N, CA, C and O of each residue as an XYZ file, in Angstrom:
276
protein
N       9.560    -21.154    -11.257
C       8.366    -20.386    -10.968
C       7.327    -21.310    -10.342
O       7.071    -22.399    -10.856
N       6.737    -20.880     -9.245
C       5.764    -21.694     -8.533
C       4.432    -21.704     -9.277
O       4.051    -20.708     -9.891
N       3.728    -22.831     -9.218
C       2.418    -22.881     -9.889
C       1.431    -21.946     -9.200
O       1.439    -21.795     -7.978
N       0.596    -21.334     -9.998
C      -0.390    -20.403     -9.456
C      -1.557    -21.165     -8.850
O      -1.988    -22.191     -9.375
N      -2.056    -20.650     -7.743
C      -3.226    -21.244     -7.114
C      -4.478    -20.686     -7.766
O      -4.530    -19.518     -8.149
N      -5.457    -21.516     -7.881
C      -6.719    -21.045     -8.431
C      -7.571    -20.441     -7.322
O      -7.327    -20.677     -6.138
N      -8.560    -19.671     -7.712
C      -9.440    -19.020     -6.745
C     -10.241    -20.047     -5.965
O     -10.569    -19.814     -4.802
N     -10.558    -21.166     -6.571
C     -11.399    -22.170     -5.938
C     -10.628    -23.174     -5.092
O     -11.200    -24.175     -4.658
N      -9.373    -22.937     -4.855
C      -8.565    -23.845     -4.061
C      -9.112    -23.868     -2.635
O      -9.160    -22.831     -1.973
N      -9.525    -25.048     -2.159
C     -10.238    -25.152     -0.884
C      -9.332    -24.978      0.335
O      -9.795    -24.491      1.367
N      -8.077    -25.353      0.251
C      -7.181    -25.297      1.409
C      -6.411    -23.987      1.488
O      -5.501    -23.850      2.306
N      -6.758    -23.057      0.674
C      -6.043    -21.782      0.629
C      -6.352    -20.960      1.872
O      -7.514    -20.765      2.229
N      -5.298    -20.483      2.526
C      -5.462    -19.650      3.714
C      -5.391    -18.180      3.310
O      -4.575    -17.814      2.464
N      -6.230    -17.338      3.902
C      -6.127    -15.904      3.597
C      -4.823    -15.331      4.149
O      -4.349    -15.736      5.211
N      -4.268    -14.400      3.419
C      -3.007    -13.798      3.827
C      -3.205    -12.921      5.061
O      -4.143    -12.124      5.101
N      -2.341    -13.051      6.067
C      -2.461    -12.183      7.245
C      -2.012    -10.756      6.956
O      -2.207     -9.868      7.786
N      -1.408    -10.523      5.782
C      -0.891     -9.200      5.455
C      -1.832     -8.402      4.568
O      -1.554     -7.239      4.274
N      -2.934     -8.992      4.136
C      -3.812     -8.309      3.190
C      -4.394     -7.021      3.789
O      -4.309     -5.966      3.160
N      -4.983     -7.084      4.989
C      -5.586     -5.906      5.602
C      -4.556     -4.816      5.897
O      -4.814     -3.656      5.578
N      -3.400     -5.132      6.492
C      -2.410     -4.070      6.716
C      -1.949     -3.398      5.423
O      -1.713     -2.189      5.412
N      -1.818     -4.155      4.339
C      -1.401     -3.552      3.074
C      -2.483     -2.637      2.522
O      -2.184     -1.578      1.970
N      -3.731     -3.039      2.668
C      -4.833     -2.198      2.207
C      -4.887     -0.911      3.028
O      -5.072      0.175      2.477
N      -4.724     -1.035      4.337
C      -4.742      0.158      5.198
C      -3.555      1.073      4.905
O      -3.692      2.296      4.937
N      -2.403      0.492      4.622
C      -1.228      1.284      4.284
C      -1.447      2.064      2.995
O      -1.107      3.244      2.911
N      -2.008      1.409      2.007
C      -2.309      2.092      0.748
C      -3.350      3.179      0.928
O      -3.218      4.265      0.364
N      -4.385      2.899      1.709
C      -5.431      3.897      1.963
C      -4.869      5.101      2.710
O      -5.232      6.241      2.420
N      -3.986      4.851      3.669
C      -3.372      5.955      4.404
C      -2.503      6.804      3.489
O      -2.498      8.031      3.595
N      -1.766      6.155      2.590
C      -0.926      6.896      1.654
C      -1.747      7.777      0.731
O      -1.411      8.941      0.510
N      -2.823      7.224      0.193
C      -3.689      8.006     -0.695
C      -4.356      9.141      0.062
O      -4.458     10.254     -0.454
N      -4.815      8.870      1.285
C      -5.454      9.908      2.099
C      -4.493     11.052      2.402
O      -4.868     12.221      2.317
N      -3.257     10.718      2.755
C      -2.276     11.773      3.032
C      -1.966     12.590      1.781
O      -1.811     13.809      1.858
N      -1.875     11.928      0.632
C      -1.652     12.662     -0.609
C      -2.812     13.622     -0.888
O      -2.590     14.780     -1.242
N      -4.038     13.142     -0.730
C      -5.199     14.004     -0.976
C      -5.258     15.170      0.003
O      -5.538     16.302     -0.395
N      -4.997     14.901      1.280
C      -4.991     15.986      2.256
C      -3.898     16.995      1.939
O      -4.094     18.201      2.082
N      -2.746     16.493      1.508
C      -1.656     17.398      1.161
C      -2.001     18.301     -0.006
O      -1.562     19.450     -0.055
N      -2.777     17.796     -0.938
C      -3.166     18.599     -2.093
C      -4.300     19.561     -1.727
O      -4.335     20.691     -2.214
N      -5.219     19.122     -0.879
C      -6.418     19.909     -0.598
C      -6.273     20.925      0.538
O      -6.993     21.923      0.551
N      -5.366     20.701      1.487
C      -5.235     21.629      2.617
C      -4.645     22.963      2.162
O      -3.720     22.993      1.350
N      -5.184     24.066      2.690
C      -4.679     25.371      2.275
C      -3.393     25.796      2.989
O      -2.790     26.795      2.598
N      -2.959     25.074      4.012
C      -1.773     25.461      4.782
C      -0.526     24.947      4.064
O      -0.369     23.741      3.871
N       0.359     25.864      3.670
C       1.511     25.496      2.842
C       2.499     24.585      3.548
O       3.018     23.657      2.929
N       2.773     24.818      4.817
C       3.768     24.018      5.519
C       3.373     22.562      5.649
O       4.225     21.675      5.589
N       2.093     22.313      5.825
C       1.623     20.943      5.981
C       1.506     20.220      4.654
O       1.580     18.991      4.612
N       1.327     20.953      3.578
C       1.159     20.322      2.274
C       2.354     19.451      1.918
O       2.200     18.287      1.549
N       3.523     20.015      2.029
C       4.736     19.295      1.645
C       4.923     18.062      2.527
O       5.272     16.991      2.032
N       4.694     18.211      3.821
C       4.863     17.100      4.749
C       3.872     15.974      4.452
O       4.254     14.804      4.409
N       2.612     16.322      4.251
C       1.601     15.301      3.991
C       1.830     14.595      2.657
O       1.691     13.375      2.563
N       2.176     15.350      1.644
C       2.461     14.736      0.340
C       3.671     13.812      0.441
O       3.662     12.712     -0.111
N       4.702     14.252      1.140
C       5.898     13.420      1.297
C       5.570     12.137      2.070
O       6.012     11.056      1.678
N       4.805     12.240      3.158
C       4.436     11.058      3.927
C       3.564     10.106      3.103
O       3.725      8.888      3.174
N       2.647     10.670      2.325
C       1.808      9.837      1.463
C       2.629      9.089      0.437
O       2.400      7.902      0.203
N       3.582      9.766     -0.179
C       4.441      9.108     -1.167
C       5.311      8.028     -0.530
O       5.508      6.960     -1.109
N       5.827      8.311      0.662
C       6.648      7.320      1.362
C       5.824      6.075      1.669
O       6.299      4.955      1.477
N       4.588      6.261      2.145
C       3.735      5.116      2.436
C       3.417      4.315      1.178
O       3.387      3.085      1.219
N       3.182      4.999      0.067
C       2.890      4.285     -1.175
C       4.115      3.535     -1.696
O       3.976      2.455     -2.272
N       5.304      4.088     -1.504
C       6.529      3.382     -1.914
C       6.734      2.149     -1.041
O       7.117      1.091     -1.539
N       6.481      2.281      0.263
C       6.591      1.129      1.162
C       5.582      0.057      0.753
O       5.907     -1.131      0.737
N       4.374      0.471      0.426
C       3.341     -0.469     -0.007
C       3.768     -1.178     -1.286
O       3.612     -2.394     -1.402
N       4.297     -0.441     -2.231
C       4.715     -1.031     -3.503
C       5.828     -2.054     -3.282
O       5.823     -3.125     -3.889
N       6.766     -1.725     -2.426
C       7.867     -2.670     -2.155
C       7.369     -3.902     -1.419
O       7.840     -5.009     -1.682
N       6.419     -3.728     -0.497
C       5.875     -4.883      0.227
C       5.131     -5.805     -0.717
O       5.241     -7.025     -0.605
N       4.378     -5.242     -1.641
C       3.648     -6.071     -2.593
C       4.617     -6.790     -3.526
O       4.423     -7.967     -3.832
N       5.649     -6.102     -3.975
C       6.626     -6.740     -4.852
C       7.386     -7.844     -4.119
O       7.694     -8.874     -4.718
N       7.694     -7.650     -2.836
C       8.382     -8.689     -2.061
C       7.497     -9.916     -1.894
O       7.989    -11.043     -1.952
N       6.198     -9.713     -1.688
C       5.273    -10.837     -1.553
C       5.168    -11.613     -2.840
O       5.006    -12.833     -2.814
N       5.256    -10.938     -3.955
C       5.154    -11.613     -5.256
C       6.484    -12.203     -5.704
O       6.543    -12.946     -6.684
N       7.548    -11.870     -4.985
C       8.865    -12.386     -5.351
C       9.502    -11.613     -6.478
O      10.318    -12.153     -7.225
N       9.132    -10.345     -6.607
C       9.636     -9.554     -7.723
C      10.787     -8.644     -7.376
O      10.974     -7.623     -8.038
N      11.560     -8.968     -6.373
C      12.760     -8.221     -6.052
C      12.486     -6.856     -5.629
O      13.414     -6.106     -5.325
């Protein structure tokens, strides 16, 4: 197991993947909310499914970055 870096580590570089992961999560949550709130039945299922897919992709990307298989 690799040693954890502290927050005050001066040579620490920001991750280039942080913003895309945040945007991916925000898009997934937004699609889920739109799917629940929109009154059109055909779009509800599609938006909820896309939101869930994005959140699963986000979860796997975060787990891969942490080395959690």
